N, C-alpha and C positions, 0 to 999 in steps of 0.2 A: 504494500499500499504506499506507494511514494507520495499521496496526498499528504500525509503526516510530515514528511520531509519538506514538501511545498509549503504547507501551514507554518512549519518552524521558520523557514527562511523567510516568509513573508512577514512573520510577527518580528523577526531580528531586524529586518528593513524598516518596519515602522517603529521600531524603539530606536534605531539608529537616528533616523529622522527626526523623530520627537526630541531627541536628545539635542540635535543640531540646532532646533529651533525653539528650544525651552518649553516644549509641551509637555503638559503632567499628566493628561488623560487623553487617551483616543477614542472617538466615538465612531461614527460610520466609517467603513472602509469599502471602497469600490475596487473589484478585481475584474478585469475582463480577460476572458478564457476563449481561445480559438476553438471551434467545433473539433478539430482534428488534433487536439493537445493530449490525447490519451490520459487525461485526468477526469475523474468524475466530480461532478460540482456538488453533489450530496456529501461524498466523502471527503471533500476539501472543506466544506462547512462544518461538518462535524469535528474533523480534526483541528480547525481553528478555534472552535468553541472549547475544546478540551485544553489546548494549550495556552489558550488567552488568559485564563485563570492564574498562571504562573507568574503574572506581573501585575502589580497595581494599576500600572499606565494602561494596560490593555485589557484588564478584565470585565470593562462596560463595552468593549467594542463590538460593533454589529457589522458584520460582513455581508456585503451584497454582490452577488455575482452575475455577470452578463456574460452569456455564451454568444459570441460572434459567429456568425455562420462563415463555412468555409467559401472563400471566393477562388474561383479558377478561370482561366484563359486558354482557350484552344491555341495550340501552337500552330494550327493549319489554317483556321479562318479567323481567329483572333476574337472569336466570340466571347463574352464574358458571362459567366453563370455561377449559381451557387452550387457547390459540389458537396458531396457525402463521401463516405468511407468506400461504397460501393459503386459510385458513379465517376469514372474516369474516361467515359466517352463524351464527345461533345453533343449537346442535345439539337445543335443546329445542322453539323456537316456529318455528325455520326463516326468522326474519326476518333482514334484514342491517341492520347498524348495531350496532356493538359499541364499547364504550370500552376500551382497552387501559391495563393498569395496570403501571408499572414494568418493562417489557420491553425497553427499548431503552438503558438505562444500563448504565454500567461503573462499578464502585466498588472502592476498596480497602478490603477488609474488615478485616483485620489483618496485622501482621507480627510476626516475632520478630527480637530483636536482643540483643547483648551489649556 
């Protein structure tokens, strides 16, 4: 379950950022997760909720996760479309061979603190 490691890294980044900015308590946290990131949003949320209680600065934090659809572009006709794990064929020209864009990343979008 690599979501536990992801949650730990996310909380470390939040604490480091809070320390740099003099923030004592972190509130809402927004993460954007690509649809092909191989991480389960529910498992990440669970791991975050478990680990956040280990620090006073993060114990009240509320994680919001947005799953961003996978974007793809056909290498043949350049048609852009939303892709999935099982769709690597262009819906326009029916050719195989697509380029995926930003579909597998997980990033901290923003957080609120006081």
